[in-house]
PDB file of N, CA, C and O in Angstrom:
ATOM      1  N   MET A   1      33.781  11.456   7.536  1.00  0.00           N
ATOM      2  CA  MET A   1      33.288  12.378   6.544  1.00  0.00           C
ATOM      3  C   MET A   1      32.074  13.109   7.112  1.00  0.00           C
ATOM      4  O   MET A   1      31.128  12.473   7.576  1.00  0.00           O
ATOM      5  N   SER A   2      32.095  14.405   7.079  1.00  0.00           N
ATOM      6  CA  SER A   2      30.979  15.176   7.615  1.00  0.00           C
ATOM      7  C   SER A   2      29.905  15.366   6.543  1.00  0.00           C
ATOM      8  O   SER A   2      30.186  15.365   5.344  1.00  0.00           O
ATOM      9  N   GLU A   3      28.671  15.527   7.011  1.00  0.00           N
ATOM     10  CA  GLU A   3      27.563  15.746   6.096  1.00  0.00           C
ATOM     11  C   GLU A   3      27.449  17.220   5.768  1.00  0.00           C
ATOM     12  O   GLU A   3      27.669  18.078   6.623  1.00  0.00           O
ATOM     13  N   LYS A   4      27.108  17.501   4.544  1.00  0.00           N
ATOM     14  CA  LYS A   4      26.970  18.877   4.097  1.00  0.00           C
ATOM     15  C   LYS A   4      25.489  19.154   3.836  1.00  0.00           C
ATOM     16  O   LYS A   4      24.833  18.425   3.092  1.00  0.00           O
ATOM     17  N   ARG A   5      24.985  20.189   4.440  1.00  0.00           N
ATOM     18  CA  ARG A   5      23.598  20.589   4.200  1.00  0.00           C
ATOM     19  C   ARG A   5      23.533  21.290   2.856  1.00  0.00           C
ATOM     20  O   ARG A   5      24.178  22.320   2.658  1.00  0.00           O
ATOM     21  N   LEU A   6      22.765  20.742   1.939  1.00  0.00           N
ATOM     22  CA  LEU A   6      22.688  21.305   0.597  1.00  0.00           C
ATOM     23  C   LEU A   6      21.646  22.409   0.477  1.00  0.00           C
ATOM     24  O   LEU A   6      21.895  23.441  -0.146  1.00  0.00           O
ATOM     25  N   ALA A   7      20.493  22.190   1.067  1.00  0.00           N
ATOM     26  CA  ALA A   7      19.414  23.161   0.876  1.00  0.00           C
ATOM     27  C   ALA A   7      18.286  22.896   1.865  1.00  0.00           C
ATOM     28  O   ALA A   7      18.168  21.811   2.435  1.00  0.00           O
ATOM     29  N   THR A   8      17.483  23.898   2.044  1.00  0.00           N
ATOM     30  CA  THR A   8      16.246  23.756   2.787  1.00  0.00           C
ATOM     31  C   THR A   8      15.111  23.849   1.778  1.00  0.00           C
ATOM     32  O   THR A   8      15.007  24.821   1.030  1.00  0.00           O
ATOM     33  N   ILE A   9      14.272  22.835   1.767  1.00  0.00           N
ATOM     34  CA  ILE A   9      13.130  22.808   0.859  1.00  0.00           C
ATOM     35  C   ILE A   9      11.874  23.008   1.702  1.00  0.00           C
ATOM     36  O   ILE A   9      11.488  22.133   2.477  1.00  0.00           O
ATOM     37  N   ARG A  10      11.251  24.151   1.542  1.00  0.00           N
ATOM     38  CA  ARG A  10       9.997  24.423   2.251  1.00  0.00           C
ATOM     39  C   ARG A  10       8.844  23.926   1.385  1.00  0.00           C
ATOM     40  O   ARG A  10       8.810  24.158   0.176  1.00  0.00           O
ATOM     41  N   ILE A  11       7.911  23.244   2.019  1.00  0.00           N
ATOM     42  CA  ILE A  11       6.792  22.704   1.255  1.00  0.00           C
ATOM     43  C   ILE A  11       5.507  23.456   1.591  1.00  0.00           C
ATOM     44  O   ILE A  11       5.330  23.974   2.693  1.00  0.00           O
ATOM     45  N   LYS A  12       4.628  23.495   0.609  1.00  0.00           N
ATOM     46  CA  LYS A  12       3.295  24.066   0.790  1.00  0.00           C
ATOM     47  C   LYS A  12       2.323  22.898   0.872  1.00  0.00           C
ATOM     48  O   LYS A  12       2.397  21.961   0.076  1.00  0.00           O
ATOM     49  N   ILE A  13       1.422  22.960   1.828  1.00  0.00           N
ATOM     50  CA  ILE A  13       0.421  21.918   2.011  1.00  0.00           C
ATOM     51  C   ILE A  13      -0.949  22.561   1.903  1.00  0.00           C
ATOM     52  O   ILE A  13      -1.269  23.500   2.631  1.00  0.00           O
ATOM     53  N   GLN A  14      -1.743  22.050   0.995  1.00  0.00           N
ATOM     54  CA  GLN A  14      -3.113  22.525   0.841  1.00  0.00           C
ATOM     55  C   GLN A  14      -4.038  21.319   0.888  1.00  0.00           C
ATOM     56  O   GLN A  14      -3.772  20.301   0.249  1.00  0.00           O
ATOM     57  N   THR A  15      -5.110  21.431   1.634  1.00  0.00           N
ATOM     58  CA  THR A  15      -6.119  20.375   1.669  1.00  0.00           C
ATOM     59  C   THR A  15      -7.426  20.949   1.151  1.00  0.00           C
ATOM     60  O   THR A  15      -7.921  21.959   1.652  1.00  0.00           O
ATOM     61  N   HIS A  16      -7.968  20.300   0.159  1.00  0.00           N
ATOM     62  CA  HIS A  16      -9.223  20.757  -0.439  1.00  0.00           C
ATOM     63  C   HIS A  16     -10.416  20.102   0.250  1.00  0.00           C
ATOM     64  O   HIS A  16     -10.263  19.118   0.975  1.00  0.00           O
ATOM     65  N   ARG A  17     -11.583  20.646   0.021  1.00  0.00           N
ATOM     66  CA  ARG A  17     -12.800  20.161   0.669  1.00  0.00           C
ATOM     67  C   ARG A  17     -13.072  18.692   0.407  1.00  0.00           C
ATOM     68  O   ARG A  17     -13.657  18.010   1.248  1.00  0.00           O
ATOM     69  N   ASP A  18     -12.653  18.198  -0.750  1.00  0.00           N
ATOM     70  CA  ASP A  18     -12.896  16.791  -1.060  1.00  0.00           C
ATOM     71  C   ASP A  18     -11.914  15.855  -0.365  1.00  0.00           C
ATOM     72  O   ASP A  18     -11.981  14.638  -0.541  1.00  0.00           O
ATOM     73  N   GLY A  19     -10.990  16.427   0.436  1.00  0.00           N
ATOM     74  CA  GLY A  19     -10.037  15.623   1.184  1.00  0.00           C
ATOM     75  C   GLY A  19      -8.705  15.417   0.495  1.00  0.00           C
ATOM     76  O   GLY A  19      -7.802  14.813   1.073  1.00  0.00           O
ATOM     77  N   THR A  20      -8.563  15.901  -0.722  1.00  0.00           N
ATOM     78  CA  THR A  20      -7.300  15.758  -1.442  1.00  0.00           C
ATOM     79  C   THR A  20      -6.271  16.719  -0.869  1.00  0.00           C
ATOM     80  O   THR A  20      -6.544  17.907  -0.698  1.00  0.00           O
ATOM     81  N   VAL A  21      -5.085  16.194  -0.573  1.00  0.00           N
ATOM     82  CA  VAL A  21      -3.981  17.030  -0.098  1.00  0.00           C
ATOM     83  C   VAL A  21      -3.044  17.280  -1.280  1.00  0.00           C
ATOM     84  O   VAL A  21      -2.739  16.367  -2.048  1.00  0.00           O
ATOM     85  N   TYR A  22      -2.595  18.522  -1.415  1.00  0.00           N
ATOM     86  CA  TYR A  22      -1.678  18.931  -2.471  1.00  0.00           C
ATOM     87  C   TYR A  22      -0.382  19.417  -1.831  1.00  0.00           C
ATOM     88  O   TYR A  22      -0.402  20.227  -0.905  1.00  0.00           O
ATOM     89  N   ILE A  23       0.737  18.917  -2.330  1.00  0.00           N
ATOM     90  CA  ILE A  23       2.064  19.307  -1.847  1.00  0.00           C
ATOM     91  C   ILE A  23       2.815  19.936  -3.007  1.00  0.00           C
ATOM     92  O   ILE A  23       2.856  19.371  -4.100  1.00  0.00           O
ATOM     93  N   SER A  24       3.411  21.103  -2.779  1.00  0.00           N
ATOM     94  CA  SER A  24       4.250  21.748  -3.785  1.00  0.00           C
ATOM     95  C   SER A  24       5.335  22.529  -3.053  1.00  0.00           C
ATOM     96  O   SER A  24       5.339  22.612  -1.825  1.00  0.00           O
ATOM     97  N   SER A  25       6.254  23.101  -3.828  1.00  0.00           N
ATOM     98  CA  SER A  25       7.327  23.882  -3.226  1.00  0.00           C
ATOM     99  C   SER A  25       7.866  24.891  -4.225  1.00  0.00           C
ATOM    100  O   SER A  25       8.114  24.560  -5.385  1.00  0.00           O
ATOM    101  N   ASP A  26       8.045  26.128  -3.767  1.00  0.00           N
ATOM    102  CA  ASP A  26       8.719  27.132  -4.589  1.00  0.00           C
ATOM    103  C   ASP A  26      10.217  26.861  -4.644  1.00  0.00           C
ATOM    104  O   ASP A  26      10.896  27.323  -5.561  1.00  0.00           O
ATOM    105  N   ASP A  27      10.743  26.108  -3.659  1.00  0.00           N
ATOM    106  CA  ASP A  27      12.169  25.814  -3.564  1.00  0.00           C
ATOM    107  C   ASP A  27      12.589  24.622  -4.420  1.00  0.00           C
ATOM    108  O   ASP A  27      13.775  24.460  -4.708  1.00  0.00           O
ATOM    109  N   MET A  28      11.633  23.786  -4.830  1.00  0.00           N
ATOM    110  CA  MET A  28      11.964  22.574  -5.576  1.00  0.00           C
ATOM    111  C   MET A  28      11.059  22.471  -6.800  1.00  0.00           C
ATOM    112  O   MET A  28       9.964  21.914  -6.719  1.00  0.00           O
ATOM    113  N   PRO A  29      11.516  23.009  -7.939  1.00  0.00           N
ATOM    114  CA  PRO A  29      10.712  22.902  -9.158  1.00  0.00           C
ATOM    115  C   PRO A  29      10.407  21.431  -9.467  1.00  0.00           C
ATOM    116  O   PRO A  29      11.278  20.566  -9.386  1.00  0.00           O
ATOM    117  N   GLY A  30       9.167  21.181  -9.818  1.00  0.00           N
ATOM    118  CA  GLY A  30       8.765  19.819 -10.159  1.00  0.00           C
ATOM    119  C   GLY A  30       8.157  19.047  -9.005  1.00  0.00           C
ATOM    120  O   GLY A  30       7.654  17.942  -9.204  1.00  0.00           O
ATOM    121  N   LEU A  31       8.191  19.602  -7.802  1.00  0.00           N
ATOM    122  CA  LEU A  31       7.600  18.912  -6.657  1.00  0.00           C
ATOM    123  C   LEU A  31       6.102  19.185  -6.641  1.00  0.00           C
ATOM    124  O   LEU A  31       5.655  20.241  -6.194  1.00  0.00           O
ATOM    125  N   TRP A  32       5.341  18.225  -7.132  1.00  0.00           N
ATOM    126  CA  TRP A  32       3.883  18.289  -7.163  1.00  0.00           C
ATOM    127  C   TRP A  32       3.373  16.916  -6.779  1.00  0.00           C
ATOM    128  O   TRP A  32       3.497  15.964  -7.551  1.00  0.00           O
ATOM    129  N   LEU A  33       2.814  16.811  -5.618  1.00  0.00           N
ATOM    130  CA  LEU A  33       2.248  15.554  -5.135  1.00  0.00           C
ATOM    131  C   LEU A  33       0.822  15.815  -4.683  1.00  0.00           C
ATOM    132  O   LEU A  33       0.521  16.888  -4.159  1.00  0.00           O
ATOM    133  N   TRP A  34      -0.052  14.845  -4.880  1.00  0.00           N
ATOM    134  CA  TRP A  34      -1.420  15.016  -4.423  1.00  0.00           C
ATOM    135  C   TRP A  34      -2.071  13.651  -4.259  1.00  0.00           C
ATOM    136  O   TRP A  34      -1.644  12.659  -4.852  1.00  0.00           O
ATOM    137  N   GLY A  35      -3.099  13.630  -3.451  1.00  0.00           N
ATOM    138  CA  GLY A  35      -3.859  12.408  -3.262  1.00  0.00           C
ATOM    139  C   GLY A  35      -4.751  12.515  -2.042  1.00  0.00           C
ATOM    140  O   GLY A  35      -4.627  13.443  -1.242  1.00  0.00           O
ATOM    141  N   LYS A  36      -5.654  11.551  -1.911  1.00  0.00           N
ATOM    142  CA  LYS A  36      -6.564  11.534  -0.770  1.00  0.00           C
ATOM    143  C   LYS A  36      -6.001  10.748   0.398  1.00  0.00           C
ATOM    144  O   LYS A  36      -6.468  10.904   1.526  1.00  0.00           O
ATOM    145  N   ASP A  37      -5.004   9.906   0.149  1.00  0.00           N
ATOM    146  CA  ASP A  37      -4.335   9.167   1.222  1.00  0.00           C
ATOM    147  C   ASP A  37      -3.191  10.044   1.728  1.00  0.00           C
ATOM    148  O   ASP A  37      -2.082  10.002   1.196  1.00  0.00           O
ATOM    149  N   HIS A  38      -3.471  10.832   2.752  1.00  0.00           N
ATOM    150  CA  HIS A  38      -2.505  11.820   3.246  1.00  0.00           C
ATOM    151  C   HIS A  38      -1.194  11.172   3.676  1.00  0.00           C
ATOM    152  O   HIS A  38      -0.124  11.703   3.376  1.00  0.00           O
ATOM    153  N   ASP A  39      -1.249  10.042   4.370  1.00  0.00           N
ATOM    154  CA  ASP A  39      -0.020   9.369   4.812  1.00  0.00           C
ATOM    155  C   ASP A  39       0.861   9.003   3.622  1.00  0.00           C
ATOM    156  O   ASP A  39       2.072   9.219   3.654  1.00  0.00           O
ATOM    157  N   GLN A  40       0.265   8.459   2.591  1.00  0.00           N
ATOM    158  CA  GLN A  40       1.024   8.074   1.403  1.00  0.00           C
ATOM    159  C   GLN A  40       1.655   9.294   0.731  1.00  0.00           C
ATOM    160  O   GLN A  40       2.812   9.248   0.312  1.00  0.00           O
ATOM    161  N   VAL A  41       0.892  10.383   0.629  1.00  0.00           N
ATOM    162  CA  VAL A  41       1.417  11.596   0.002  1.00  0.00           C
ATOM    163  C   VAL A  41       2.594  12.131   0.811  1.00  0.00           C
ATOM    164  O   VAL A  41       3.623  12.488   0.237  1.00  0.00           O
ATOM    165  N   PHE A  42       2.457  12.191   2.138  1.00  0.00           N
ATOM    166  CA  PHE A  42       3.540  12.717   2.965  1.00  0.00           C
ATOM    167  C   PHE A  42       4.770  11.809   2.938  1.00  0.00           C
ATOM    168  O   PHE A  42       5.896  12.305   2.967  1.00  0.00           O
ATOM    169  N   ARG A  43       4.575  10.484   2.884  1.00  0.00           N
ATOM    170  CA  ARG A  43       5.709   9.557   2.789  1.00  0.00           C
ATOM    171  C   ARG A  43       6.439   9.707   1.456  1.00  0.00           C
ATOM    172  O   ARG A  43       7.608   9.337   1.350  1.00  0.00           O
ATOM    173  N   SER A  44       5.775  10.235   0.454  1.00  0.00           N
ATOM    174  CA  SER A  44       6.363  10.394  -0.877  1.00  0.00           C
ATOM    175  C   SER A  44       7.235  11.636  -1.005  1.00  0.00           C
ATOM    176  O   SER A  44       7.987  11.759  -1.972  1.00  0.00           O
ATOM    177  N   ILE A  45       7.151  12.554  -0.057  1.00  0.00           N
ATOM    178  CA  ILE A  45       7.867  13.829  -0.193  1.00  0.00           C
ATOM    179  C   ILE A  45       9.374  13.619  -0.279  1.00  0.00           C
ATOM    180  O   ILE A  45       9.991  14.052  -1.253  1.00  0.00           O
ATOM    181  N   ALA A  46       9.983  12.974   0.702  1.00  0.00           N
ATOM    182  CA  ALA A  46      11.449  12.816   0.717  1.00  0.00           C
ATOM    183  C   ALA A  46      11.962  12.053  -0.497  1.00  0.00           C
ATOM    184  O   ALA A  46      12.894  12.524  -1.149  1.00  0.00           O
ATOM    185  N   PRO A  47      11.386  10.880  -0.835  1.00  0.00           N
ATOM    186  CA  PRO A  47      11.897  10.180  -2.016  1.00  0.00           C
ATOM    187  C   PRO A  47      11.731  10.979  -3.309  1.00  0.00           C
ATOM    188  O   PRO A  47      12.561  10.885  -4.213  1.00  0.00           O
ATOM    189  N   THR A  48      10.659  11.760  -3.391  1.00  0.00           N
ATOM    190  CA  THR A  48      10.454  12.576  -4.589  1.00  0.00           C
ATOM    191  C   THR A  48      11.504  13.672  -4.686  1.00  0.00           C
ATOM    192  O   THR A  48      12.026  13.925  -5.772  1.00  0.00           O
ATOM    193  N   ILE A  49      11.826  14.328  -3.576  1.00  0.00           N
ATOM    194  CA  ILE A  49      12.870  15.363  -3.585  1.00  0.00           C
ATOM    195  C   ILE A  49      14.211  14.742  -3.960  1.00  0.00           C
ATOM    196  O   ILE A  49      14.953  15.316  -4.758  1.00  0.00           O
ATOM    197  N   GLU A  50      14.533  13.583  -3.402  1.00  0.00           N
ATOM    198  CA  GLU A  50      15.790  12.902  -3.737  1.00  0.00           C
ATOM    199  C   GLU A  50      15.853  12.598  -5.234  1.00  0.00           C
ATOM    200  O   GLU A  50      16.888  12.799  -5.871  1.00  0.00           O
ATOM    201  N   GLU A  51      14.745  12.114  -5.790  1.00  0.00           N
ATOM    202  CA  GLU A  51      14.699  11.787  -7.219  1.00  0.00           C
ATOM    203  C   GLU A  51      14.796  13.048  -8.079  1.00  0.00           C
ATOM    204  O   GLU A  51      15.449  13.027  -9.123  1.00  0.00           O
ATOM    205  N   LEU A  52      14.161  14.140  -7.662  1.00  0.00           N
ATOM    206  CA  LEU A  52      14.259  15.390  -8.416  1.00  0.00           C
ATOM    207  C   LEU A  52      15.690  15.931  -8.420  1.00  0.00           C
ATOM    208  O   LEU A  52      16.142  16.448  -9.441  1.00  0.00           O
ATOM    209  N   TYR A  53      16.409  15.821  -7.299  1.00  0.00           N
ATOM    210  CA  TYR A  53      17.826  16.223  -7.283  1.00  0.00           C
ATOM    211  C   TYR A  53      18.632  15.368  -8.245  1.00  0.00           C
ATOM    212  O   TYR A  53      19.477  15.879  -8.979  1.00  0.00           O
ATOM    213  N   ARG A  54      18.369  14.053  -8.242  1.00  0.00           N
ATOM    214  CA  ARG A  54      19.104  13.138  -9.120  1.00  0.00           C
ATOM    215  C   ARG A  54      18.799  13.461 -10.591  1.00  0.00           C
ATOM    216  O   ARG A  54      19.709  13.512 -11.419  1.00  0.00           O
ATOM    217  N   TYR A  55      17.536  13.676 -10.905  1.00  0.00           N
ATOM    218  CA  TYR A  55      17.116  13.921 -12.282  1.00  0.00           C
ATOM    219  C   TYR A  55      17.520  15.318 -12.768  1.00  0.00           C
ATOM    220  O   TYR A  55      18.074  15.459 -13.859  1.00  0.00           O
ATOM    221  N   ASN A  56      17.244  16.352 -11.960  1.00  0.00           N
ATOM    222  CA  ASN A  56      17.460  17.736 -12.404  1.00  0.00           C
ATOM    223  C   ASN A  56      18.900  18.212 -12.267  1.00  0.00           C
ATOM    224  O   ASN A  56      19.372  19.008 -13.078  1.00  0.00           O
ATOM    225  N   LYS A  57      19.607  17.722 -11.233  1.00  0.00           N
ATOM    226  CA  LYS A  57      20.938  18.258 -10.945  1.00  0.00           C
ATOM    227  C   LYS A  57      22.042  17.213 -10.993  1.00  0.00           C
ATOM    228  O   LYS A  57      23.218  17.546 -10.854  1.00  0.00           O
ATOM    229  N   GLY A  58      21.670  15.943 -11.190  1.00  0.00           N
ATOM    230  CA  GLY A  58      22.678  14.887 -11.222  1.00  0.00           C
ATOM    231  C   GLY A  58      23.334  14.666  -9.872  1.00  0.00           C
ATOM    232  O   GLY A  58      24.465  14.185  -9.809  1.00  0.00           O
ATOM    233  N   GLN A  59      22.644  15.007  -8.787  1.00  0.00           N
ATOM    234  CA  GLN A  59      23.195  14.883  -7.436  1.00  0.00           C
ATOM    235  C   GLN A  59      22.442  13.822  -6.649  1.00  0.00           C
ATOM    236  O   GLN A  59      21.222  13.694  -6.754  1.00  0.00           O
ATOM    237  N   THR A  60      23.190  13.070  -5.864  1.00  0.00           N
ATOM    238  CA  THR A  60      22.587  12.132  -4.935  1.00  0.00           C
ATOM    239  C   THR A  60      22.544  12.811  -3.579  1.00  0.00           C
ATOM    240  O   THR A  60      23.579  13.217  -3.052  1.00  0.00           O
ATOM    241  N   VAL A  61      21.354  12.936  -3.014  1.00  0.00           N
ATOM    242  CA  VAL A  61      21.191  13.610  -1.729  1.00  0.00           C
ATOM    243  C   VAL A  61      20.406  12.727  -0.777  1.00  0.00           C
ATOM    244  O   VAL A  61      19.708  11.804  -1.197  1.00  0.00           O
ATOM    245  N   LYS A  62      20.526  13.016   0.487  1.00  0.00           N
ATOM    246  CA  LYS A  62      19.754  12.368   1.541  1.00  0.00           C
ATOM    247  C   LYS A  62      18.843  13.431   2.132  1.00  0.00           C
ATOM    248  O   LYS A  62      19.320  14.437   2.656  1.00  0.00           O
ATOM    249  N   VAL A  63      17.555  13.219   2.054  1.00  0.00           N
ATOM    250  CA  VAL A  63      16.578  14.180   2.572  1.00  0.00           C
ATOM    251  C   VAL A  63      16.223  13.803   3.999  1.00  0.00           C
ATOM    252  O   VAL A  63      15.955  12.640   4.301  1.00  0.00           O
ATOM    253  N   ARG A  64      16.224  14.791   4.862  1.00  0.00           N
ATOM    254  CA  ARG A  64      15.846  14.604   6.258  1.00  0.00           C
ATOM    255  C   ARG A  64      14.820  15.653   6.647  1.00  0.00           C
ATOM    256  O   ARG A  64      14.841  16.785   6.165  1.00  0.00           O
ATOM    257  N   LYS A  65      13.936  15.249   7.519  1.00  0.00           N
ATOM    258  CA  LYS A  65      12.956  16.188   8.045  1.00  0.00           C
ATOM    259  C   LYS A  65      13.669  17.152   8.997  1.00  0.00           C
ATOM    260  O   LYS A  65      14.406  16.724   9.886  1.00  0.00           O
ATOM    261  N   ALA A  66      13.449  18.435   8.807  1.00  0.00           N
ATOM    262  CA  ALA A  66      14.060  19.441   9.674  1.00  0.00           C
ATOM    263  C   ALA A  66      13.315  19.485  10.995  1.00  0.00           C
ATOM    264  O   ALA A  66      12.100  19.287  11.029  1.00  0.00           O
ATOM    265  N   PRO A  67      14.027  19.742  12.080  1.00  0.00           N
ATOM    266  CA  PRO A  67      13.330  19.885  13.362  1.00  0.00           C
ATOM    267  C   PRO A  67      12.431  21.116  13.322  1.00  0.00           C
ATOM    268  O   PRO A  67      12.756  22.119  12.687  1.00  0.00           O
ATOM    269  N   LEU A  68      11.316  21.024  13.999  1.00  0.00           N
ATOM    270  CA  LEU A  68      10.381  22.150  14.058  1.00  0.00           C
ATOM    271  C   LEU A  68      10.859  23.187  15.066  1.00  0.00           C
ATOM    272  O   LEU A  68      11.455  22.846  16.087  1.00  0.00           O
ATOM    273  N   SER A  69      10.592  24.448  14.770  1.00  0.00           N
ATOM    274  CA  SER A  69      10.884  25.512  15.729  1.00  0.00           C
ATOM    275  C   SER A  69       9.931  25.377  16.907  1.00  0.00           C
ATOM    276  O   SER A  69       8.924  24.677  16.810  1.00  0.00           O
ATOM    277  N   GLN A  70      10.235  26.036  18.012  1.00  0.00           N
ATOM    278  CA  GLN A  70       9.360  25.983  19.184  1.00  0.00           C
ATOM    279  C   GLN A  70       7.966  26.519  18.868  1.00  0.00           C
ATOM    280  O   GLN A  70       6.972  25.973  19.347  1.00  0.00           O
ATOM    281  N   SER A  71       7.884  27.587  18.064  1.00  0.00           N
ATOM    282  CA  SER A  71       6.566  28.125  17.729  1.00  0.00           C
ATOM    283  C   SER A  71       5.789  27.147  16.847  1.00  0.00           C
ATOM    284  O   SER A  71       4.580  26.996  17.016  1.00  0.00           O
ATOM    285  N   ALA A  72       6.462  26.486  15.915  1.00  0.00           N
ATOM    286  CA  ALA A  72       5.789  25.494  15.082  1.00  0.00           C
ATOM    287  C   ALA A  72       5.353  24.308  15.912  1.00  0.00           C
ATOM    288  O   ALA A  72       4.283  23.752  15.667  1.00  0.00           O
ATOM    289  N   CYS A  73       6.148  23.902  16.888  1.00  0.00           N
ATOM    290  CA  CYS A  73       5.765  22.800  17.770  1.00  0.00           C
ATOM    291  C   CYS A  73       4.469  23.133  18.504  1.00  0.00           C
ATOM    292  O   CYS A  73       3.588  22.286  18.649  1.00  0.00           O
ATOM    293  N   TRP A  74       4.372  24.341  18.948  1.00  0.00           N
ATOM    294  CA  TRP A  74       3.163  24.761  19.664  1.00  0.00           C
ATOM    295  C   TRP A  74       1.942  24.714  18.745  1.00  0.00           C
ATOM    296  O   TRP A  74       0.854  24.323  19.168  1.00  0.00           O
ATOM    297  N   LEU A  75       2.131  25.114  17.488  1.00  0.00           N
ATOM    298  CA  LEU A  75       1.013  25.158  16.549  1.00  0.00           C
ATOM    299  C   LEU A  75       0.545  23.773  16.120  1.00  0.00           C
ATOM    300  O   LEU A  75      -0.655  23.547  15.963  1.00  0.00           O
ATOM    301  N   VAL A  76       1.480  22.844  15.928  1.00  0.00           N
ATOM    302  CA  VAL A  76       1.100  21.525  15.392  1.00  0.00           C
ATOM    303  C   VAL A  76       1.107  20.433  16.463  1.00  0.00           C
ATOM    304  O   VAL A  76       0.685  19.309  16.191  1.00  0.00           O
ATOM    305  N   HIS A  77       1.572  20.737  17.659  1.00  0.00           N
ATOM    306  CA  HIS A  77       1.595  19.792  18.772  1.00  0.00           C
ATOM    307  C   HIS A  77       2.382  18.526  18.427  1.00  0.00           C
ATOM    308  O   HIS A  77       1.920  17.422  18.717  1.00  0.00           O
ATOM    309  N   GLU A  78       3.572  18.666  17.809  1.00  0.00           N
ATOM    310  CA  GLU A  78       4.356  17.503  17.390  1.00  0.00           C
ATOM    311  C   GLU A  78       5.788  17.512  17.913  1.00  0.00           C
ATOM    312  O   GLU A  78       6.690  17.073  17.201  1.00  0.00           O
ATOM    313  N   CYS A  79       6.023  17.983  19.096  1.00  0.00           N
ATOM    314  CA  CYS A  79       7.424  18.005  19.553  1.00  0.00           C
ATOM    315  C   CYS A  79       7.642  17.158  20.777  1.00  0.00           C
ATOM    316  O   CYS A  79       8.763  17.075  21.279  1.00  0.00           O
TER     317      CYS A  79
END
């Protein structure tokens, strides 16, 4: 059985002066995460998107991190 790509969810990341990171997305209504523990907030993104698909659309999905483009790799040094 082949996997079907359902959607690309682009996230917005904002960090405020007090250290709180805010995650949201125009592609995924209801995706609002925030906190001062950045690792915990980032680990919550995929499970939250999966739960929002289940709750809003009645679909079970598997969320995967998309590979970064070469230009994004250069900017974030993560490739």
